[in-house]
C-alpha positions as a Markdown table, in Angstrom:
| # | Residue | x | y | z |
|---|---|---|---|---|
| 1 | Unk | 0.4 | 109.6 | -7.9 |
| 2 | Unk | 0.4 | 112.7 | -10.0 |
| 3 | Unk | -2.0 | 115.4 | -9.0 |
| 4 | Unk | -2.5 | 118.7 | -11.0 |
| 5 | Unk | -4.7 | 121.4 | -9.5 |
| 6 | Unk | -5.6 | 124.3 | -11.7 |
| 7 | Unk | -7.1 | 127.5 | -10.5 |
| 8 | Unk | -7.7 | 131.2 | -11.3 |
| 9 | Unk | -10.2 | 130.9 | -14.1 |
| 10 | Unk | -13.3 | 133.0 | -14.5 |
| 11 | Unk | -15.0 | 135.6 | -16.6 |
| 12 | Unk | -12.7 | 138.3 | -18.0 |
| 13 | Unk | -13.4 | 141.0 | -20.5 |
| 14 | Unk | -11.5 | 141.4 | -23.7 |
| 15 | Unk | -8.5 | 143.5 | -23.0 |
| 16 | Unk | -8.4 | 142.6 | -19.3 |
| 17 | Unk | -6.0 | 140.2 | -17.6 |
| 18 | Unk | -6.1 | 137.0 | -15.7 |
| 19 | Unk | -3.5 | 134.7 | -14.1 |
| 20 | Unk | -4.0 | 131.0 | -13.9 |
| 21 | Unk | -2.1 | 128.8 | -11.5 |
| 22 | Unk | -1.4 | 125.1 | -11.4 |
| 23 | Unk | 0.1 | 123.2 | -8.4 |
| 24 | Unk | 1.7 | 119.9 | -9.3 |
| 25 | Unk | 2.5 | 117.0 | -6.9 |
| 26 | Unk | 3.6 | 113.5 | -7.4 |
| 27 | Unk | 6.2 | 114.4 | -10.1 |
| 28 | Unk | 9.7 | 115.8 | -10.0 |
| 29 | Unk | 8.4 | 119.1 | -11.0 |
| 30 | Unk | 11.8 | 120.9 | -11.4 |
| 31 | Unk | 13.0 | 118.3 | -13.9 |
| 32 | Unk | 10.0 | 118.4 | -16.2 |
| 33 | Unk | 8.9 | 120.5 | -19.1 |
| 34 | Unk | 5.4 | 121.9 | -18.2 |
| 35 | Unk | 2.7 | 123.2 | -20.4 |
| 36 | Unk | -0.7 | 124.8 | -20.4 |
| 37 | Unk | -3.3 | 123.3 | -22.7 |
| 38 | Unk | -6.8 | 124.4 | -23.5 |
| 39 | Unk | -9.9 | 122.8 | -24.9 |
| 40 | Unk | -12.7 | 124.9 | -26.3 |
| 41 | Unk | -16.2 | 123.6 | -26.8 |
| 42 | Unk | -16.3 | 121.0 | -29.5 |
| 43 | Unk | -12.6 | 121.3 | -30.2 |
| 44 | Unk | -9.6 | 119.1 | -29.4 |
| 45 | Unk | -7.3 | 119.9 | -26.5 |
| 46 | Unk | -4.3 | 121.9 | -27.7 |
| 47 | Unk | -1.0 | 123.0 | -26.2 |
| 48 | Unk | -0.7 | 126.8 | -26.0 |
| 49 | Unk | 2.6 | 127.3 | -24.1 |
| 50 | Unk | 5.3 | 125.2 | -22.6 |
| 51 | Unk | 8.3 | 126.0 | -20.3 |
| 52 | Unk | 11.5 | 124.1 | -19.7 |
| 53 | Unk | 12.9 | 123.4 | -16.2 |
| 54 | Unk | 15.2 | 126.4 | -16.6 |
| 55 | Unk | 12.5 | 128.7 | -17.9 |
| 56 | Unk | 12.8 | 128.7 | -21.6 |
| 57 | Unk | 9.4 | 129.1 | -23.1 |
| 58 | Unk | 7.6 | 128.2 | -26.3 |
| 59 | Unk | 4.2 | 129.7 | -27.3 |
| 60 | Unk | 1.7 | 128.7 | -29.9 |
| 61 | Unk | 1.6 | 131.3 | -32.7 |
| 62 | Unk | -2.1 | 131.9 | -32.0 |
| 63 | Unk | -1.4 | 133.2 | -28.5 |
| 64 | Unk | 1.9 | 135.0 | -28.9 |
| 65 | Unk | 2.0 | 138.2 | -27.0 |
| 66 | Unk | -1.2 | 137.5 | -25.0 |
| 67 | Unk | -0.6 | 134.4 | -23.0 |
| 68 | Unk | 2.7 | 134.0 | -21.1 |
| 69 | Unk | 3.8 | 130.9 | -19.2 |
| 70 | Unk | 6.0 | 131.0 | -16.1 |
| 71 | Unk | 7.0 | 128.7 | -13.3 |
| 72 | Unk | 8.2 | 128.6 | -9.7 |
| 73 | Unk | 10.1 | 125.4 | -9.1 |
| 74 | Unk | 10.3 | 126.0 | -5.4 |
| 75 | Unk | 6.4 | 126.0 | -5.2 |
| 76 | Unk | 5.8 | 123.3 | -7.8 |
| 77 | Unk | 3.7 | 125.8 | -9.6 |
| 78 | Unk | 3.2 | 126.8 | -13.2 |
| 79 | Unk | 1.4 | 130.0 | -14.2 |
| 80 | Unk | -0.3 | 131.4 | -17.3 |
| 81 | Unk | -0.6 | 135.1 | -17.5 |
| 82 | Unk | -3.4 | 136.2 | -19.8 |
| 83 | Unk | -3.1 | 139.8 | -21.0 |
| 84 | Unk | -5.6 | 141.3 | -23.4 |
| 85 | Unk | -7.3 | 137.9 | -24.0 |
| 86 | Unk | -9.7 | 137.6 | -26.9 |
| 87 | Unk | -13.1 | 135.7 | -27.1 |
| 88 | Unk | -11.4 | 132.9 | -28.9 |
| 89 | Unk | -9.3 | 132.3 | -25.8 |
| 90 | Unk | -12.4 | 131.0 | -24.1 |
| 91 | Unk | -11.8 | 127.4 | -23.1 |
| 92 | Unk | -11.0 | 125.1 | -20.2 |
| 93 | Unk | -7.4 | 125.4 | -19.3 |
| 94 | Unk | -5.2 | 122.5 | -18.1 |
| 95 | Unk | -1.6 | 122.1 | -17.1 |
| 96 | Unk | 0.5 | 119.0 | -17.6 |
| 97 | Unk | 3.9 | 117.8 | -18.6 |
| 98 | Unk | 4.8 | 118.8 | -22.1 |
| 99 | Unk | 4.7 | 117.6 | -24.8 |
| 100 | Unk | 1.3 | 115.9 | -24.6 |
| 101 | Unk | 3.0 | 112.5 | -25.2 |
| 102 | Unk | 4.4 | 112.8 | -21.7 |
| 103 | Unk | 1.2 | 114.0 | -20.1 |
| 104 | Unk | 0.1 | 112.5 | -16.8 |
| 105 | Unk | -3.5 | 112.1 | -15.6 |
| 106 | Unk | -5.4 | 115.3 | -16.3 |
| 107 | Unk | -6.7 | 117.6 | -13.6 |
| 108 | Unk | -10.1 | 119.2 | -13.6 |
| 109 | Unk | -9.0 | 122.3 | -15.4 |
| 110 | Unk | -10.1 | 125.8 | -14.9 |
| 111 | Unk | -12.6 | 127.5 | -17.1 |
| 112 | Unk | -11.9 | 130.9 | -18.7 |
| 113 | Unk | -14.6 | 132.9 | -20.4 |
| 114 | Unk | -13.6 | 136.0 | -22.3 |
| 115 | Unk | -16.6 | 138.1 | -22.9 |
| 116 | Unk | -17.9 | 141.7 | -22.5 |
């Protein structure tokens, strides 16, 4: 069965940095587009960045230049580097296959709070 385990969240100040990680099992990771999603309080879950098996990335306009997705196929791991996050980046972050129509069971997510 698919298991997605996110980690690395926490409290970060605006202008700081944070790196999220997600280890996937139960899928052929190296063959799948992967994405980072987020869900802020009282908002719908949204896809913020995706990456192809070969490393081509797509970012949501709202996060361009601040959130960068990466992957290590040998470690079945996808990363999200957050540089100079803003308060509106506060959310629970999840990884999964992309697009959302191909998503597997969701993990527990990792909470990121951007605040001074």
